[in-house]
N, CA, C and O of each residue as an XYZ file, in Angstrom:
280
protein
N       0.879     -1.222     -0.059
C       0.023     -0.044      0.003
C       0.881      1.203      0.045
O       1.804      1.309      0.853
N       0.561      2.182     -0.862
C       1.393      3.373     -0.941
C       1.054      4.472      0.176
O       0.009      4.458      0.825
N       1.967      5.326      0.302
C       1.762      6.363      1.342
C       0.517      7.195      1.204
O      -0.125      7.538      2.197
N       0.170      7.526     -0.035
C      -1.022      8.364     -0.171
C      -2.335      7.618      0.207
O      -3.278      8.224      0.717
N      -2.365      6.337     -0.049
C      -3.523      5.516      0.356
C      -3.657      5.457      1.902
O      -4.733      5.594      2.484
N      -2.476      5.243      2.508
C      -2.389      5.179      3.913
C      -2.908      6.500      4.532
O      -3.760      6.451      5.419
N      -2.423      7.665      4.092
C      -2.763      8.916      4.580
C      -4.191      9.188      4.370
O      -4.807      9.862      5.197
N      -4.798      8.684      3.258
C      -6.229      8.933      3.034
C      -7.089      8.039      4.013
O      -8.113      8.476      4.538
N      -6.640      6.840      4.213
C      -7.371      5.980      5.228
C      -7.328      6.541      6.591
O      -8.352      6.614      7.271
N      -6.153      6.949      7.023
C      -6.036      7.564      8.313
C      -6.911      8.689      8.534
O      -7.587      8.797      9.557
N      -6.912      9.597      7.519
C      -7.716     10.889      7.616
C      -9.200     10.498      7.827
O      -9.907     11.000      8.700
N      -9.606      9.546      6.938
C     -11.057      9.072      7.172
C     -11.310      8.552      8.403
O     -12.305      8.954      9.006
N     -10.493      7.614      8.963
C     -10.737      7.019     10.246
C     -10.621      8.032     11.394
O     -11.436      7.976     12.314
N      -9.703      8.902     11.385
C      -9.531      9.915     12.452
C     -10.704     10.797     12.356
O     -11.180     11.180     13.425
N     -11.240     11.176     11.287
C     -12.310     12.159     11.238
C     -13.640     11.563     11.914
O     -14.508     12.316     12.358
N     -13.735     10.298     11.958
C     -14.911      9.623     12.514
C     -14.811      9.364     13.912
O     -15.721      8.750     14.468
N     -13.734      9.791     14.597
C     -13.576      9.559     15.998
C     -14.154     10.725     16.875
O     -13.998     11.906     16.561
N     -14.815     10.327     17.964
C     -15.308     11.496     18.808
C     -14.252     11.896     19.721
O     -13.157     11.335     19.710
N     -14.577     12.958     20.605
C     -13.587     13.501     21.473
C     -12.890     12.513     22.438
O     -11.685     12.553     22.687
N     -13.734     11.656     22.938
C     -13.254     10.691     23.931
C     -12.350      9.644     23.279
O     -11.411      9.182     23.927
N     -12.588      9.256     22.044
C     -11.690      8.339     21.341
C     -10.472      9.015     20.927
O      -9.417      8.383     20.897
N     -10.526     10.364     20.574
C      -9.283     11.003     20.230
C      -8.423     11.228     21.514
O      -7.202     11.199     21.357
N      -8.855     11.420     22.608
C      -8.157     11.486     23.851
C      -7.423     10.173     24.197
O      -6.262     10.126     24.604
N      -8.158      9.205     24.008
C      -7.731      7.867     24.331
C      -6.530      7.564     23.289
O      -5.491      7.039     23.690
N      -6.709      7.898     22.021
C      -5.688      7.742     21.123
C      -4.376      8.483     21.458
O      -3.274      7.935     21.431
N      -4.595      9.811     21.786
C      -3.517     10.593     22.157
C      -2.702     10.090     23.358
O      -1.472     10.137     23.368
N      -3.451      9.599     24.385
C      -2.874      9.004     25.513
C      -2.038      7.771     25.161
O      -0.928      7.604     25.666
N      -2.557      6.939     24.323
C      -1.880      5.731     23.872
C      -0.619      6.099     23.135
O       0.424      5.484     23.361
N      -0.681      7.097     22.248
C       0.505      7.430     21.474
C       1.539      7.989     22.346
O       2.721      7.704     22.155
N       1.133      8.844     23.384
C       2.172      9.336     24.311
C       2.877      8.253     25.149
O       4.093      8.249     25.338
N       2.015      7.325     25.641
C       2.613      6.204     26.299
C       3.533      5.328     25.438
O       4.530      4.769     25.896
N       3.147      5.249     24.206
C       3.981      4.377     23.287
C       5.275      5.107     22.961
O       6.301      4.478     22.702
N       5.225      6.434     22.976
C       6.493      7.272     22.740
C       7.409      7.081     23.895
O       8.605      6.856     23.712
N       6.860      7.167     25.130
C       7.722      6.933     26.300
C       8.285      5.522     26.381
O       9.428      5.331     26.797
N       7.472      4.511     25.976
C       7.883      3.139     26.017
C       9.096      2.947     25.016
O      10.131      2.365     25.342
N       8.871      3.479     23.801
C       9.875      3.373     22.756
C      11.258      4.005     23.228
O      12.326      3.405     23.107
N      11.135      5.235     23.759
C      12.343      5.864     24.285
C      13.126      5.095     25.322
O      14.357      5.071     25.330
N      12.351      4.460     26.208
C      12.931      3.636     27.274
C      13.589      2.370     26.584
O      14.685      1.962     26.970
N      12.955      1.811     25.642
C      13.480      0.584     25.020
C      14.742      0.993     24.185
O      15.684      0.203     24.127
N      14.794      2.163     23.553
C      15.964      2.604     22.833
C      17.085      2.802     23.837
O      18.229      2.409     23.608
N      16.701      3.467     25.038
C      17.789      3.778     25.956
C      18.429      2.502     26.498
O      19.652      2.429     26.624
N      17.563      1.434     26.839
C      18.130      0.092     27.288
C      18.912     -0.508     26.260
O      19.933     -1.111     26.589
N      18.539     -0.419     24.907
C      19.364     -1.079     23.931
C      20.797     -0.355     23.728
O      21.842     -0.974     23.527
N      20.687      1.033     23.812
C      21.941      1.808     23.670
C      22.891      1.270     24.788
O      24.048      0.933     24.537
N      22.364      1.210     25.978
C      23.199      0.816     27.220
C      23.743     -0.594     26.960
O      24.920     -0.837     27.224
N      22.964     -1.495     26.471
C      23.505     -2.843     26.182
C      24.514     -2.876     25.167
O      25.466     -3.651     25.264
N      24.373     -2.066     24.171
C      25.284     -2.008     22.999
C      26.670     -1.369     23.521
O      27.744     -1.874     23.196
N      26.590     -0.273     24.318
C      27.756      0.290     24.808
C      28.502     -0.744     25.707
O      29.729     -0.840     25.668
N      27.788     -1.449     26.449
C      28.519     -2.459     27.318
C      28.940     -3.638     26.551
O      29.687     -4.453     27.093
N      28.565     -3.801     25.423
C      28.977     -5.023     24.629
C      28.205     -6.224     24.907
O      28.612     -7.355     24.640
N      26.932     -5.927     25.522
C      26.138     -7.078     26.091
C      24.902     -7.348     25.088
O      24.085     -8.242     25.306
N      24.847     -6.553     24.053
C      23.721     -6.813     23.124
C      24.136     -7.793     22.078
O      25.041     -7.530     21.286
N      23.455     -8.964     22.071
C      23.747     -9.939     21.089
C      22.554    -10.308     20.307
O      21.472    -10.503     20.860
N      22.735    -10.416     18.939
C      21.667    -10.751     18.075
C      22.087    -12.087     17.429
O      23.142    -12.181     16.803
N      21.226    -13.126     17.599
C      21.643    -14.323     17.005
C      21.654    -14.258     15.401
O      20.669    -13.835     14.797
N      22.718    -14.660     14.792
C      22.921    -14.504     13.393
C      21.647    -15.103     12.599
O      21.265    -14.604     11.541
N      21.089    -16.100     13.140
C      19.898    -16.798     12.427
C      18.732    -15.757     12.297
O      18.045    -15.708     11.277
N      18.535    -14.922     13.374
C      17.536    -13.957     13.345
C      17.831    -12.910     12.280
O      16.952    -12.468     11.540
N      19.120    -12.526     12.234
C      19.477    -11.525     11.212
C      19.243    -11.988      9.833
O      18.814    -11.232      8.961
N      19.535    -13.286      9.623
C      19.411    -13.889      8.277
C      17.930    -13.883      8.011
O      17.513    -13.379      6.969
N      17.074    -14.440      8.933
C      15.626    -14.433      8.683
C      14.944    -13.116      8.298
O      14.079    -13.038      7.426
N      15.419    -12.056      9.045
C      14.841    -10.734      8.667
C      15.348    -10.184      7.340
O      14.614     -9.460      6.669
N      16.518    -10.485      6.957
C      17.094    -10.074      5.649
C      16.281    -10.748      4.585
O      15.901    -10.121      3.597
N      15.998    -12.057      4.777
C      15.181    -12.894      3.726
C      13.805    -12.321      3.695
O      13.309    -12.118      2.587
N      13.091    -12.019      4.823
C      11.832    -11.454      4.885
C      11.734    -10.133      4.200
O      10.738     -9.828      3.543
N      12.794     -9.325      4.355
C      12.871     -8.017      3.608
C      13.031     -8.188      2.141
O      12.373     -7.484      1.374
N      13.898     -9.115      1.689
C      14.034     -9.291      0.294
C      12.759     -9.888     -0.490
O      12.491     -9.585     -1.653
N      12.028    -10.759      0.286
C      10.815    -11.267     -0.277
C       9.820    -10.320     -0.511
O       9.034    -10.485     -1.444
N       9.749     -9.220      0.316
C       8.713     -8.134      0.197
C       9.010     -7.231     -1.027
O       8.109     -6.564     -1.537
N      10.299     -7.215     -1.500
C      10.651     -6.295     -2.518
C      10.331     -6.893     -3.976
O      10.573     -6.227     -4.983
């Protein structure tokens, strides 16, 4: 799906939300933002300590998944 279609769908869905739903969505997005920042902070810390290890099998799987989508 291209970016224009996604934008159009989002605009349609968001315009149908009432105030309560919009507040709920805003709260969720804020919490998600904080959660992502914390995850990034933890990952950076592990990388700096040399304790972050990714199994090579997982890397290979993700590369193959990516190439299949192209």
